[in-house]
ROMI-399878 format. One record per residue: residue in three letters; x, y, z negated of N, C-alpha, C in turn. Coordinates in steps of 0.001 Angstrom, whole numbers, plus 524288, in hexadecimal, padded with zeros to 5 digits. Atoms other than C-alpha are relative to their C-alpha. Layout:
BEGIN
ALAXYZXYZXYZ...
***
This chain:
BEGIN
MET805947FEB27FFFF0D11E4723B994B87FE81802C47FB04ASN802BC7FE148049C0C893479B798B677FB527FC787FF25ILE80401803EA801210BF8647007984C47FCF18019A7FB32CYS803537FF34804960B406471A197B7D7FDDC7FABC7FE38VAL80264804AB802510B02146681972707FBB7801D87FC52VAL804847FE3F8030D0A28E4686B96CBE7FEBC7FBF07FBD9ALA800EE80324804B60A0F1462B495EF8805147FD797FE37LEU7FAFB801C48020D0AD0146039956B57FF377FC287FB84GLY800DC80419803D50A88B4542294F898042B7FBCB80052LYS7FC2680431800790AF3D4470394DB0801DC7FDEE80541ILE7FE34801577FAC50B014444D695C58801E4804E6802D0GLY7FEB87FB417FD1D0B044452B3961B6805348025E7FE82LEU7FB1F7FD8D801A60BB8F457BF95980804C37FCE7801DBPRO7FB88802E17FDD20C4FE44C9795CCC8007380093805ECLEU7FFD87FF367FA540C12844E1296B2380295805348014EALA7FDD77FAD07FEFE0C42A45C9A96AC8805E1800187FF06VAL7FA7080032801430D14545A0396455803027FCDA8041DGLN7FD8F803197FBDD0D46144F8896E6D800CC8034A804EEPHE7FF837FCBC7FB570D1A94590C9798A8045F8040B7FF52ALA7FBF07FC20801130DA5B4634D9732B8056C7FD8880010SER7FAE38029E8001E0E5414594D97171802337FF2B80570LYS7FE468007E7FA940E5DC4585F9804A8015B8054E8025FGLY7FE647FAE37FE380E8D0466D8981387FBA88038D801D4HIS804687FCCB7FE5F0DB3846BE6984277FE59803A37FB95ARG801F57FC4A803E00D5254779797D417FA5D7FE937FEB9VAL8051680212801A20C96E473079756F7FD74803AE7FC13ILE8032F7FD2F803CD0BE9F47A8896E987FBD07FC397FE0EGLY8040B803478024C0B63B472A3965497FB7D8035F7FE30ALA804A77FD15801990A85547770963497FCD27FCB57FC39ASP8030D802D9803E00A0B24739F9573C7FC66803D87FD2EVAL803C27FC92802A2094BE479089503280178800FC7FA50SER7FE837FF7B8058009B4E47769942EC8047E803E17FF6AGLU7FBD07FC37801080A2FE4834793E7D804537FD8B7FCBCARG7FC13802A9803390A9D647AB093475803B27FCCC80362VAL7FCC6803377FC910AE9E4713B93EE1803A28036C80341VAL7FCDB7FC7A7FCC10B34247C5A9478B804678026D7FCDEARG7FC077FD98803530BA7E482D093C5A804647FC1B7FEC3LEU7FC17803EF801510C152476499384C803677FEA3804B6VAL7FD188017B7FB4D0C516472A79462E803DC8044A80184ASN7FC7A7FBB77FEAB0CACA48013948C2804918007A7FC2BASP7FBC08002B803D80D2DA47E3893C6A803617FB1D800A3GLY7FD18804D77FF380D7BB47135941927FEA57FBCA7FC25ALA801A8803C9803FC0D02C469B0937327FB987FC9380221VAL803F4803B87FE2D0C83245D8193A297FB308005B7FC79PRO804AD7FF638033F0B9FC45F229358A7FD9D7FAEB7FE0EPHE801F580512801D40B7F34508F9332B804A47FC497FF93PRO7FB8980382800DD0C0BA4457592E677FFD47FB3D80386GLY8000A805517FE050C4EC4389D93421801A27FF2A80599GLU7FE83800CD7FA8B0C91043B299423E805F07FFDC8007DTHR7FA60800C77FFAB0D6B0435D6944B88029F804148036FASP7FCAA7FC397FD420E0A74403F948D47FD4F805338014ELEU802B07FB387FE7C0D65144AD894A4D8023C804C47FD31ASP7FDFD7FB83802E90DC034537C93F99804FC802288027AVAL7FB097FE587FDA30E971453DD945F07FF158025080568LYS800EB7FE377FAA10E49345550953E47FCF9805248001ELEU802F47FB1D800320DAF2460069502D803988048F7FEA9LYS7FC547FBD5801800E5724681594962803868017580492GLU7FC8B7FF057FB900EE504669C9552D7FD34803168043FALA802EB7FD637FBD60E3BA46ADD95EB97FED1805AD7FEA2VAL8012C7FAA7801B70DFD7476C2956C6804FE803487FFECALA7FB0D7FD28800510EDFE47AAF9544780222801648055FALA7FE2A7FF0C7FAAE0F0EC479A9962DA7FCA2803EA802ECGLY803857FC5C7FD6F0E5BB482E2965E57FCAA7FD8C8043DLEU80300802C17FC020DEFF4787A96E117FA747FE9E7FE41PHE8053180189801E40D30E47675965747FE03804037FC1BSER802AD7FC91803AE0C99947F8C95EAA7FA427FE877FFF8ALA805808015E8008B0BB7A47ED395A4D7FCB2804E67FF65THR8039B7FB97800480AF96487AA95AD97FA7A7FDFA7FF3DTHR8059580153800560A11B487B5957CA7FD06801FB804C7ASP802857FDBB7FB5A09E3748EBE964B2800CD7FC5D804A5THR7FF72803E17FBDA09BF14839096E2D7FFF08027F80566ALA800717FD917FAD6097D548C08979AA80517802B880187ALA7FB1A7FD437FEDD0A42F4944C978A3804647FC268011FALA7FBF2803F17FF220ACC148834977B87FF617FD7B8055DVAL80111802517FAE30A64548243983B98019A803BE8045EALA7FECB7FC187FC030A7FB48EEA98B5E805D98005480122GLN7FA517FFD27FF560B6C148DB7989648023D7FADA80203SER7FE27805547FF0E0B77747F7598D877FEB57FE0A8057CGLU800DC8029B7FAFA0B8B447768999E27FD577FAB87FF51ALA80287804F5801320B3C146B18993487FDA08004B7FA93VAL802D680002804FB0A9EF46908988507FEB17FA587FEA9VAL801228054C801CF0A90F45C59980877FC54800647FB58VAL8042E7FF76803D909CD845A8A9784D7FFB07FB0A7FCB2VAL8002B8047F8038A09D04451B396C4B7FC5B801427FB67VAL803D37FE7A803FE09138456FA964E17FCDC7FB377FE60PRO802EE804A0801B208A0E44CCE95C827FA727FFD480237LEU8056B801027FE7907D6E446E6961747FDB87FC337FC09PHE802608034080404074874415A9570C7FB797FCDA80243VAL804318037C7FE6306AFF4361D958A97FD077FE5F7FB22ASP803048016E804A805FD04335694F507FF647FA177FF96ALA80081805988010705BE64261D949E57FD687FD128047BGLU80297802707FB8D053B442375956068033D80069804FCGLY7FCA87FF937FB7105EDD426A895F297FEF5804B980360VAL801357FB537FCEE05988433BF963BB804508040D7FF24PRO7FBC27FC2F800A3064AE43D57966757FDFB8055E7FE68ASP800F77FA8A8015F064B644AC79603F8044780333802A5PHE7FC277FD2E7FCDD06B7A4537096A4C801018058B7FE00GLY7FFD67FA9A801CC06A8C45FBE961F4805568028A80028TRP7FABF7FDB880031078FC4621595F63802758003D8056DMET7FDAD8001A7FAC907CED45E2996D1B7FD65803F8803A1ASP802B17FBF97FCEF0728E466DE9733D8023B8055F7FEC7ASP7FDDD7FAEF8018F0779D4726D96B678057A800C380242ALA7FAAC7FFA57FDF90859D46F7D96F5B80002800B6805E6THR8003E7FF9F7FA51081EA46DD197D9C7FE5780573801BEARG801A47FAA37FEB507AF847AE997DE28048D803CF7FF22ALA7FB827FC9B800FC086F648147977E28042F7FF4B80432ILE7FC49801067FBC608FB247ABB981FD7FE41802C1804F9ALA802177FD907FB41086E347F7598CE6800C6805E77FFF3ALA7FF6F7FA4C80068087D848D5F987DE80572801CF80185GLY7FAB17FE7E7FEA40968248D4998A308020C7FD5E804E9LEU7FE40803247FB920971B48447996048013C80361804BBLYS7FE6B7FD0E7FB5F09E49489749A1DC800DA7FC3380489PRO7FF478037C7FB8209FCA484069AFB48052C7FD0A7FFC3GLY7FB57803497FFC20A96E478DE9B151801337FCFA7FB15THR7FEF28029A805020A8B14741A9A3357FE317FA4A8001DLEU8019780568800EC0A847465A299FE17FD897FF9C7FA9EVAL8027F801118050509EAC461C89951E7FFA37FA187FF63SER80012805988010B0A0774544298F387FD6D7FEF47FAC7TYR80294801A9804D40972444E7B9853E802577FACB7FE4EGLU7FDD3804DB8022509D674442A97C797FC6F7FD867FBE9THR803B680222803CB09267442719728C7FCC57FBB180292THR8031E804477FDD708B6B43570974A27FA64801CC800EFLEU805197FE007FE5407EB6437F997BED7FCA77FBAD80256PRO80357803757FCF1072D2430C89811F8012F800A0805CEVAL7FEE27FFDC7FA6A0746442D6598F777FC7A80403802B1GLY802D47FC047FD1907079438B79982D80034805647FD96THR800257FAFD802C60729D4438E98E41803748041E80299THR7FC717FC2E7FDAD07E47449FD994E87FD9280292804C3ARG8023F7FDF27FB280776644B6D9A1F47FABB802AF7FF1DASN8056D7FE3A800530697044D9B99D7D7FEF3803F57FBABARG800D27FC388043706B23455A399110804208044D8000ETRP7FBE27FC0F8006E0785F45C3B990AB800AF8032D80503ALA7FF427FD137FB200799545FD499F0D7FBFA8045E8009CPRO803DD7FBC37FF8406C954675399F9B800A5804397FBD8MET7FF6A7FC298043306F3A46DD299273804AC803908010DLEU7FB6A7FCE07FEB707CC74724A996957FEDD803A680497GLU801537FCD97FB6707776477209A39C7FC7C804987FE8BGLU803CE7FBF88016406C3047E9D99DA080291804827FD19ARG7FDB57FBEE8034A07466485EE993BE80494802D28029CSER7FB617FDA37FD94080384887099C6B7FEEA8028180544GLY8010C7FE2E7FAAF079EF48B099A98F8035B7FD518040ELEU7FCA5802EE7FC76083A54817F9AF767FD757FAC280163THR8022B804F97FE3B080DB474DA9B6C4803D37FB9B7FEDEALA7FCB8804818014A0861F467E79B17C801987FD28804F8GLY7FE0D802BB7FB7108EAD460E09BB56801BF8038F80460LYS7FE737FC247FC100903D46D279C371803648043E7FD8EASP7FD2E7FBB9802880946B478259BA5C803487FE237FB52PHE7FCEA802488043F0992846FC99AF017FF837FA1B8003FHIS7FFBD805B47FFC509C8B4617D9ACE07FE1C7FDB47FAD4LEU80272802468049E095844588A9A365800CF7FA1E7FFE8VAL7FF0B80598800920997944B1999E637FE5F7FE2E7FA9APHE80077802858051B096BC4419D9936B804A37FC5E7FF62SER7FB648032C801120A2B943B4698D507FFEE7FE6D7FA49PRO800F7801638057F09FD2433AF980DC804F07FF827FCC2GLU7FBC280116803AA0A8A2433EB975047FFC47FA307FEACARG7FFB3805AB800E80AD58425FD9727B803E47FEE07FBA0VAL7FC08800558041B0B543427D79660C7FD6C7FF1F7FABALEU801BB80099805680B40D42481957BE8029C804197FCA1THR7FDA97FC4A8039D0B60342EA494D34804397FD437FCD4GLY7FB888022C802BF0C2D742C9994640804627FE6D803A3ARG7FBFA801A87FC3B0C9F1428579529F7FEF58025580562VAL8019E7FD8F7FB160C560431EC95D0A8047D80064803DFPHE7FBAE7FF2C7FC550D2BA434F2962D8801C47FAD980274ALA7FE7B805227FDED0D6374268B964417FBF57FDF7803D5ASP80421801ED7FC8D0C9014234696A3E7FFBD8030E8051BLEU7FFF37FCF37FB2B0CA0842E639740C803E97FDCF803E6ARG7FC09802517FC980D62C427BE979647FE8F7FA718019CARG800D68059E7FF540D108419E5978467FBCB7FEBD80406TYR804888016F7FCD20C42241A4C97F9D7FF8980368804DDPRO800F87FCC97FB5F0C0F241EA798D807FC198045B7FECELYS803907FB92800960BA5642BF898E0D7FBF97FFAF8045FLEU80431800A77FC310AD4542A47994D27FDB18054B80166VAL8022F7FB147FE1F0A7D64355499D1C7FBC67FED880400GLY80416800477FC0509B46436D49A4D07FDDE805668010AGLY801CD7FAC27FEAD09740443119AC0C7FA858000F80239ILE805287FF757FD8D08A534484B9B0E58008B80022805F0ASP7FED9800697FA6D090D6448A49BE45805C77FEA480091GLU7FAA7801C27FF2309D99444949C48E803FF8041E7FE74ALA7FC487FBD8801480A444451BF9C302800A08008F7FA14SER7FFA97FFB3805B30A0E6452349B47D803607FB987FDDDALA7FCF080479801C70A688444A09B2A8805D1800D88010AGLU7FA807FF0E7FEAF0B324448729B9A180278803DF7FC38HIS7FDFC7FC2E803BC0B4C8454549B0DC8008B7FD917FA8EGLY7FFBA8028C805180B1D744C199A4DF804AE7FC667FF91VAL7FB868038E8000C0BBFA441E19A87580513803147FF97ARG7FB337FCE58002A0C66C44C319AB01800CF802857FAA4PHE7FF917FD96805270C364452E899E288021B7FC2E7FBFDTYR7FE60803AD8040C0C4AA446D6995B08056B7FDBA8010EGLU7FAA8801B57FEDC0D0E54427799CD2803FA804007FE1AALA7FC707FBDB801A70D6DE44F92998FF80046800AC7FA17VAL800207FF1C805AB0D35F44EC298A85800E27FB187FCC9LEU7FF6E804EA802D70D5054405B986FE804AD7FCEB80208ASP7FC0B803E77FE8D0DFA943607987217FDB97FAA47FEDEPHE8023B80536800950DD1A4277F98829804337FBE07FF59ASP7FC928047B800A20E3A641B2C983627FF587FC4C804A1GLU80089804197FC0F0E69B4108E98D387FCD47FB837FDBCARG8036C80444801B60DC89405B998C708003E7FB96803FEALA7FF83804707FC6A0E0563F8E5992EB7FAF67FCDB80059ASP804D28030C8001E0D3083F36698F477FBB68024980372LEU803F87FD7F7FCC00CB9B3FCCF99830800C57FE98805B8ASP7FFC28015F7FA770C8543F9DB9A65C80220804698035CARG7FDB17FB957FD3E0CCB44077E9AA5E802C78036D7FBFFPRO7FCDC7FD04803C00D5F4411789A4547FCB3803027FC19ASN802907FCD9804020D1FF417BB9979C80066805BB80194GLY8000D7FA807FE7F0CE31425EA999937FA75802088003CVAL805397FDB77FF630C26F42DE899DE17FD1F7FD0780446TRP8030C8032C7FC570B80A425AE9A47D7FAED802CE8015DASP804D97FDAB7FE180AD5242BB59ACCA7FBF37FBAE800B7LEU8040B804077FFBB0A0F0423A59AADA7FBF68010C80437GLY803697FF247FB86099E5429F69B63E7FB62803897FF18SER8045F7FC7D8013108F294318D9AF557FFDB801127FA2DALA800AA7FEC68058808BDE4382D9A28F7FCD57FBC27FD47GLU80359803FD802580817642DDB9A049803137FB067FEC2ALA7FCD7804B0800FD08B34422AD9A1938037F800CB7FB42SER7FCA47FEDE804740944342940997D77FCE3800247FAEDGLU8036A7FFF68049F0891442BAD98E577FE937FA757FE5ELEU801838055F8012D084D041D7D98F5A804A07FCDA7FDEFALA7FB67802E2801D0092B74187F98D7F800C8800AE7FA25LYS7FF567FF158059D0938841EE3980227FBCC7FD377FCDELEU80435802A4802D00864A419DA97BDE800AD7FA1980039ALA7FF7E805A57FF5B0893840C5098135804437FDC47FC88GLU7FBBE80240803070964D40A7497A647FED6800077FA28THR801517FFE78058E0910640E7B96D1B7FB5D7FC6C7FED0THR8047E8037B800C7084294072E96EB7801C07FA4F8001DTYR7FDD78054D7FFE008BD83FAFB9724D801FD7FE6C7FAA4ARG7FDCB801488051A092BE3FBA8965427FBAA7FEFC7FC09ASP8044D800CA803AC086043FD0395DC37FD4C7FACB80101VAL80285804F87FEA507FE63F19A96516803787FB6A7FE6BASN7FC64804328016208C103E94B9630C800287FF2C7FA15ILE800098007B805BB08C6B3EC3B954767FAD57FDB67FE24GLY80516802328016107DDA3E968953BD7FFD77FA22800C9LEU7FFC1805A17FF020803E3DC12959C3803507FD4E7FBD6ALA7FCB5802428041608B573D9769502E7FD1E7FFBE7FAD1ASN802FA8000D804E20827B3DD33944EC7FBC27FBD88000CGLN803D9804357FFA3077FD3D3E9949CB8029F7FAB47FF20PHE7FD1A804DE800E2082143C90894A75801607FF657FA36ALA7FE6F80038805820869C3CC8193CAD7FB6F7FE7C7FC82ARG804928013A80340078FD3CBFF936F57FE6A7FA50800A7PHE801318058C7FF41076953BEBA93D1C8042A7FC9D7FD64ALA7FBC3802FD80272083E73B9ED9387F7FF2A7FF857FA21ASP801228003D8059307FD43BD5292A9C7FC0E7FBBA7FEB1THR80418803EB80115074403B40D92BD4801F07FA6B800B0VAL7FE138054B7FF0007C793A87B930578055A7FF067FD93GLY7FB18800C5802C8088953AA7092801804D8800028036AVAL7FB967FFB17FC58091D93AE1993307802AC805497FF5AASP7FD117FB178001D09CAF3B861932B580003802438057FVAL800AF7FDE67FAB90990F3C0EB93E448050A8024A80224THR7FB297FDAF7FDF00A66E3C75C93F228036F7FBE2802A1LYS7FD1C804387FD740ACBB3BA459423E7FD887FEA48053FVAL802C08010C7FB190A2593B81694C968015E8042C8040CILE7FEE17FBB37FC600A49B3C5839529B805A17FFC5801E0GLU7FA7E8006A7FE7C0B3613C3C095261800BB7FBC28041CALA7FF9B8044E7FC410B1D73B6CB9597F7FDAA8018E80541CYS8028F7FE6A7FB200A8653BC669637880358803C680321ASN7FD137FBE27FD520B1323C7DE966928053D7FE368022DTHR7FB62802117FD5D0BC633BEFE96A9F7FED67FEF2805BEGLN801A3800BA7FA980B4AB3BD24977297FF768056B80278PRO7FF827FA9C7FE0D0B6DC3C8EC980357FAEA802CC80135TYR804F97FD687FEC90A87F3CB8A982C67FCC5801287FB29SER802BE7FF01804E70A4B43CC949747F802C78044C7FCF9HIS7FDBE7FB8B802D80A6D73D96796D3B7FC50801927FB95ILE803BF7FF048042F09E093D8299614F80288803837FBE1HIS7FE1D7FC738040709FAF3E354957937FF397FD967FA9DGLN80066801ED8055809FC43E204948C87FAEC801E17FD71PRO804B17FE5E802D4093713E22C9405B8017A8035A7FB53GLY7FEE57FCD28049B0922B3EB4F934D17FB22802857FDD1ILE804527FDD1802F3089B43F2A992B4F7FD4180479802CEALA802727FB7A7FD8B087553FE7C9340380315801BE804C6VAL7FD997FD6B7FB8708A1F4058B940B47FF0D805D77FF57GLY800A67FA708010D08CB9413E693E2C8031380361803BCGLY7FD1B7FC4E7FCCC092DE42005943E67FC8180317803A4HIS802E57FC8D7FC7708EEF42A3C94DD17FE697FD4C8050BCYS80092802327FAC208F40420E2959627FCA57FB1780041ILE80272805177FEFA08B6D4129F9586F7FA567FFAC7FE2APRO80588800538016F07EB44142E950B07FC7D803BD80311ILE803037FBC57FDA407A8B42021958987FF397FF4D805DCTYR800538000B7FA4B07D9B41E2A966ED7FC757FBC080231PRO803F8803A97FE1D07589411AA968687FA7B8024C7FFD9ARG8051D7FD6E8002F069CB419C89641C7FF74803DA80482MET8000A7FC5E7FBA406D7E423E396E327FF207FD1380525TYR800D98033B7FB6306E444192D9786A7FA487FE528005FLEU8057C8019B8000B060D34145A974537FC598047C80174TRP803147FB717FE5E05BBA422329765D7FFAE8002B805F1ASN80005800657FA4805FB542081984A27FD367FB1D801E6ASP801BB8051F7FE2E05BF04122B985847FD157FD2B7FB9FPRO802DF8024F804680514140E9B97BB07FEBD7FA37800B8ALA8011F8058B7FF1104F8B4013098211804977FC7E7FE9EALA7FB42803088012C05D1A3FCDA97D837FF4D7FD0C7FAD9THR8015A802E9804BB0586E3F299973D5804D17FDDA7FD33VAL7FB40802108026E066053ECF2971848028C8042F7FC9FVAL7FDAC7FBAD802E606B2A3FA3896D4E7FCDB801287FB17ARG803627FECB8047905F853FCB096477800857FBD97FBBESER7FF9980439803D7060873EF6995DE080528800277FD13ALA7FAE07FFB58028706F033F0F495B3F80032804827FC1FARG7FFFF7FB7E8038D06D183FE71955487FCE97FEB87FB14GLU8031D8018680489062713F8F194C6D802E87FC0B7FC9EALA7FD09803EC802EB06B103ED739489F8044A8028E7FCC6ASN7FBC87FD67802DC0765B3F648944D47FDEF803827FBA8ALA802487FC968040006DAE3FFD693D7E7FE1E7FCE47FB43ALA802048034380449068C03F46D93534804547FDAF7FC9BMET7FBC4802A6802CB076373F01A93073800EA801EE7FA6BPRO7FF5B7FE7D80586077513F897924217FC097FD587FC6DGLU80406802B98031206A793F2E391F408016A7FA3F7FF5ETYR7FE7B8057C8003E06F733E54D9228B8046F7FF2D7FC14ALA7FBB580069803C007BF23E7A991AC67FE038002A7FA68VAL8024D7FFB48053B073C53EB6490EF17FCE27FB0B7FEDCASP8029D80511800AF06B963DF209111D803EC7FBD67FE43LEU7FBF7803C28018A0782B3D72B91050801A8800D67FA58LEU7FE8D7FECF8056407BAE3DE31903B27FBE27FDFA7FC3BALA8043B801B48037406E6F3DB718FDA57FFC57FA0D7FFA3ALA80015805B28000806F243CD27901A98045F7FDCB7FC9AALA7FB87801E68030F07C6C3CBCE8FB1D7FFB8801AA7FA4ETYR7FFFA7FDD38054C07A193D4398EF147FAFE7FEDD7FD0DGLY8051B800778028F06B9B3D2DC8EC697FD56805437FFCFASP802ED7FB2280084062823DDA38E812803B4804A57FF44LEU7FC867FB738003A069213EAC48EA617FDB1804867FCDDTHR802807FBCA802F205FD63F2B28E1EC803A1802057FBB2ASP7FCB07FD38803D3067CE3FC928DA02805B57FE4180003VAL7FA8A801A57FF8D074A13F6598DE788032380445802B8GLY7FC807FC517FD6B07FA53FFCC8E182802D77FD5880477VAL7FD6E802397FB5C084933FD1F8EF3E803578044480279LEU7FC687FC387FDB709087404198F4808009E7FEF3805D3VAL7FF278004E7FA5A090B4406A29033280550802748011ELEU7FAAD7FE457FEF109EDB407C09077D80064801D6805ACGLY7FF7E7FDC97FAC90A074410DA912FB7FB49803238019EALA804157FC957FDE50986A41C8D91716800D980109805C6ALA7FEBA7FEFF7FA8B09F6441E4D9241D7FD9E7FBCD8037BTYR80259803D97FC72099CA417A092FFF803F97FBF4801DCARG7FBF0803DD7FEF10A6E24110D932AD804E4801637FCE5GLY7FB6B7FF4D8033F0B3B540F4C92BAC803AE8042B801FBGLY7FC077FC307FEAF0BD8741A4092B4C7FE17804F680280VAL8023A7FB557FD7E0B44B42498930A37FC55802AC7FC26LYS8034D7FD1E803A90AE4A42F089280B7FB518023B802EFGLU804A67FE8F7FD0E0A13242F5292EE37FB877FC637FE67THR8047A8031D801B8093BC42ADB92A5B7FB9C7FFD680408ALA804287FFCC7FC0E08C2642CB19370E7FDA37FA92800DDPHE802EA804DE7FF4B081DC421EF93778802AF7FB647FD4ESER7FD5780416802E7089D741A5792D9B7FC1B7FC2B7FDA5GLY80344803F5802770846240DA2928657FF3D800D87FA2FVAL800957FF138059A085F14131291AA37FA7C801CE7FEB5PHE805227FDCE80133078F341A2D91B7F7FBB67FBD27FFD7PRO803F680423800710701E40E9891EEC801507FBE87FBEATHR7FE96803C380411077DF405EC915AC7FE3E801ED7FAABVAL801BC7FDB4804F30755840F0B90A367FA107FFC77FF8CGLU805B78001A80027066FF40FF990DD87FDF17FA757FF3CALA801A880573800AB065BC4012D90EEE800D27FE357FA62LEU7FF0D801588057A06BBD3FFA9901647FBE08027A7FC78ARG804067FD698032706238409918FBCA7FAC07FD3B80083ARG804F5802D17FF4F056C64022A901AE7FFEE7FAF37FCD6ARG7FF95804C98032805BB43F62A8FA5F800098012A7FA28GLY7FFF57FE8B8057E05BB43FDCE8EDA3805618009E7FDB3ALA7FAA87FF83801EB06A8D3FE728ECA58015F805B27FEF5LYS7FDDB7FAC3800E40727140A278E814804EC8008B80361PRO7FB787FFBF7FC8107B5F40D078F3B1803A68048B7FEB3TYR7FBFB7FBFF8005F0880C414A18F2B0803827FF77804CFVAL7FC9F800087FB60091A3418368FD6C80555802257FE95SER7FAB77FDE18006E0A050419E78FD7B802BC7FF628053FASP7FD18800217FB120A9A941C9A908A68052C802CA7FF11PRO7FAF37FD8C8010F0B84841F6690819800D28052F802DEMET7FF5D7FB307FCFA0B67F42A77911E37FC748046B7FE16TYR803DA7FC27801C60ABA14317F90A7A8002A800A17FA14SER800C97FF018058E0AA74437EF8FD3D7FA407FF117FEB8ASN80572800A18019209E08435D98F54A7FCBD804B080196GLU802D67FB4C7FE7409A46443D88F83D7FE917FFC6805CAGLU8011E800827FA6809B474413E906C77FBCB7FBE680103LEU8040A804067FF6909343434D5905767FAA5802187FE7DGLU804F87FDC3801C1088C943BF38FDDD7FDDE803D88040FALA801B67FC4E7FBFA0886F44657908817FD7A7FD3C8049DHIS8026F803287FBE2084DE43B77912057FB277FD197FDFCGLY8048F802A380236079E54371490901801217FA917FE04LEU7FE7680535801D30818842B489043480175800267FA39PRO7FED7800168059F082A8427558F5D8805AB7FE727FEFEGLY7FA888011480114091074285D8F24F800B07FC6F7FB4BTYR7FEE9803C3804370971C41E2C8E965803CF8025C7FC1AGLN7FCAD7FDCB8041209CC7422A48DC64800D77FC237FB92GLY7FED380400803DC09F41415D58D5867FB447FD8D7FD6BGLU804AC802728023009131411BB8D2E6800687FA058004CPRO7FFE1805C07FFD708EF4403358CFE67FDE87FDEF80532ILE801C28025E7FB1F08DEF3FB068DC3F8005D7FA1C7FF9AGLY7FFF6805B17FFF908AD73ECDA8DEB5801397FDBF80551ALA7FF0D801DE7FAB508CD23EC078ED598023B8046F80341ALA7FDC47FC0F7FC79093813F2F38F89E7FF107FE5A805A0VAL800B5800E17FA660918F3F4539074B8041080344802E3ILE7FC377FD137FCD209C853F806910A67FD6A8018D8051AGLN802A97FDEC7FB6709706400C791B33803CB801FA80424ALA7FC217FDFC7FC420A35B406909217B805187FCFE7FF71ASP7FB3880324800210AFE33FF9292517804D4803607FF26HIS7FB607FCFB8016A0B94C408EC91E89804887FC5A7FEACALA7FB6080338801080C7224039F91D9D800B77FF007FA2AGLU7FF5D8008E805AB0C6BF405D590EE47FD1D7FB3D7FDDCTYR8031D8045D801FD0BCCE3FADA90D83802877FAAD80110ARG7FD81805007FEBF0C5EF3F077912F3802737FD7B7FB30THR7FD8280217804C20CC933EF0D905BE7FC5E800387FB4CLEU803CD7FFAF804400C0433F0A88FDAD7FF847FAB97FD48SER800AE804CC803040BE613E6B18F2BB7FC01800F97FBB9PRO803D17FF498043B0B4B13E4378E7A1801E4803A97FBB2ALA7FDF87FC88804100BDB03EBAB8DE727FEC3805B980130ASP801427FAA27FE770BA683F7F98E62D7FA3C8014B7FF34LEU805AA7FF43800820ABC83F5EF8E4247FDFE7FCFF7FB43PRO801A8802D2804BE0A96E3F1C88D5F87FA157FF5B7FFCDGLY80593801228007D09C473EB498D4047FD977FDB6804D7VAL8023C801F37FB1709A393E75C8E2278004D7FA0E8002CTHR80031805B27FF7E095D93D9568E3E27FEE47FE4380594VAL80102801347FA79091D03DA138F232802128047B80353LEU7FE2B7FC337FC30098AF3E0FB8FD5F7FDEF7FE7C8055DVAL80176800C77FA880926E3E24090ACA803C78033C80345ASP7FC327FD547FCB009D7A3E57A9141C7FDAF8006D8057BGLY802A47FF3F7FB00096253EB2491FA7803A2800C880494ARG7FC347FF2C7FBC80A2BA3ED20927768044B7FBDC80032ARG7FBFD80414800560AAE43E115923C5805798025F7FF87VAL7FB017FD57800AA0B5C23EA0C91F6D803087FE127FB47THR7FD5E801BB804C80B8CC3E3F391222802A17FAB7800CBASP7FD27804ED7FFEF0C2033D8B890FA07FD1E7FC1C7FC88PRO802FE803AF8033E0BA093CCEA90B1B8033D7FD9A7FB9CALA7FCAC80256804100C5B93C7C69035E800138034E7FB0FARG7FFF97FC898048C0C4A73D38A8FA5B7FAE37FFC37FCEATRP805317FF9B8025A0B6623D1098F7147FE377FB017FD4CTHR801738048E803140B6C13C48B8EF3E7FD27801CE7FB12GLY803147FEA28049F0ACB93C4F98E4697FB8F803B980118VAL804497FC937FE560A3DE3CE488EBD17FDC87FDC680510ARG80252802067FB3209A303CA0C8F6158009E804148044FARG7FF0D7FC7D7FB9009E9F3D037902D67FCC87FE1D80499VAL80386801607FBBA0949A3D06790DB68016780352804C7VAL7FF027FD2F7FB240973C3D40E91BE57FB777FF0C803C4ILE8041B800A07FC1008E0E3D5F992762801BF7FC1980410GLY7FE9D804077FC3008E383C9F092FF4803A17FBE67FDD0GLY7FD71804878023D0934F3BFAA926A880527800C77FD88
***
């Protein structure tokens, strides 16, 4: 096949390389000239994705992958188009479709009869049928479901391990009609491989969910579930703090029973997905009080962590406090909706002098994100915000002057912290 992947970001580029690795000819379309130039040189434009550098070089060298800024031209040469353009959501959960609208209009300009268009960007329920189909029809003069096929197939991978996750999880597909779904299933079966999964009720592979709406809801539901579950764990942790109970022992005990799958509490829920998609779900379903409460509970955790610090340390006015970890999770160089930002702001409201360090970021990079880099200033306390592996062996000798440590991720070894008050969330 000839395939076009629209948007060569942290999901789109690995997808394009995966398709090329199956022998298909892939054109990546991106609005960034820098990204296109690097990709055509076989260079990865962002760090941290396992095996992407090697696989990209192989695909480019084999003549199976190239990139362009001309989306319409790339679409015109393709039998299938996969769209992974970012969709932004504001603090109230209102989607900003600007970038996706622009991309969809460009796709429509090059759309030809018989083409499959698959949206992988997480969307509110109903968007594929009610927004993209009419927009593609208007600009192309073609009819969705008759002249071209249209599906929604959510990405279900984590950055840093995209290739492994593509094999591990079933690929969900939902079409605007039966013929679109059939084309979508055949396409993904031709571009993906799947691990055997004895734990699934049916074989791992491409699963047709019956409609675009069902596929859209599946993505929102699985990510919203995680946010709600973490919110519940955080509520348990906060109560455990009031009664002197170690919540992790409670959760471990509960999860020995097969119907209990309680997640772990922590200082923050960050990233492009879990903090965002529940808001998107609420845009569809504003009466979902459970979802709203969980999102509020999780958003309050950085402030709560600073409350724990103040309770253990005392007045934080003019105290240097080092926040360890700018990334939203360990081992990933990404600050999207990271808990570092509200943690720093909460410290400032307490009168503290916050600093930030992260083994994956230079001080210049931190400053570019609006974060105060640490250059050896005097500190009296520290807060662990990201569970980087480097923090597992951290000890007081690494943080001279610190008398209180709030480990918001339970990543440190308590045996190393004798002589310093170590506080964790949930006892």
